[in-house]
N, C-alpha and C positions, 0 to 999 in steps of 0.2 A: 486493436491498435498495434502497429508495428513500429518499433523504434530501436535505435542502437543503444540509447541510454540517455534519459533525460528526466526532468521533473514532471513532464507530462505523464509518465507511467505511474508515478506516485498518485497523481490525481486520478487517473484512470482506474487504478486498482481500488482506491478509496470509494469510487462511484460504482464499483461492480462491473467495470468494463474489462474483458479479458485482453491481455497484452502478450505480445511475442517480443522478447527483448533479446537482441542479437549482440549487444555489448555488455557493459557492466552497469548496472543501475540498482538503486535501492530496493526496487520491487521485483528483482530477478528471481528470488526464491518463491514468489507468488505468481509467477508467470511461465509461459512456455518459452523455450530458448532456441527453437529451431523453426524454420519455415515449413518443415514437414507437418506441422500442426496447424497450418493456416485455416483449415476448414473446421477445426475444433480445438481452439486454443484453451489452455488451462484457465479455469475461472475459479478463483479462490472463494471459499464459502465465507459467509459473514463471520462465522466463528474464527476462521483463519485470519481474516482481515482485522478483526478485533484484537487477536493476540499479537499480530504483527505490529499494529499501531501501539499497543501497549509496550512492546519491546522497544520500539523506537522512541516512545515518550520517556521511557526510563532514563535515556541518555540525553533528552532534549530539554527537560524541565527541572527546576530546582525543587528541593523539598517543600519550600514554602508554596510554590505554585501548585504542587500536588495537593498539599494540605488544604489550600484554599478552594480547590476544585477547578481552577482555571484551565489546567491541562486537560482534565477530562471533558470539560465543557467544549474546548476547542476541538478535541478529537471526535467527540460525539457528533459535532456538526459536520465534520469531514466524512464520517462513517455513515451518517444517516441523511446527509444533504441538508 
């Protein structure tokens, strides 16, 4: 997927689809950033995606939502389809 920056790159990275992000986006550090890599864009490993989602979740969910498991249930569905 090639984008300037959008929520689509978040979904793509969660689904294991490599991205090239030419602007600023939440998944930029998990993606290629130049069209020079069009034939072999960076594909984050499952471990990298899991850590990235964990880092994002830290700022997106309340302590109670973490404690109840709601945050991890949501992220698990995103990461594993």
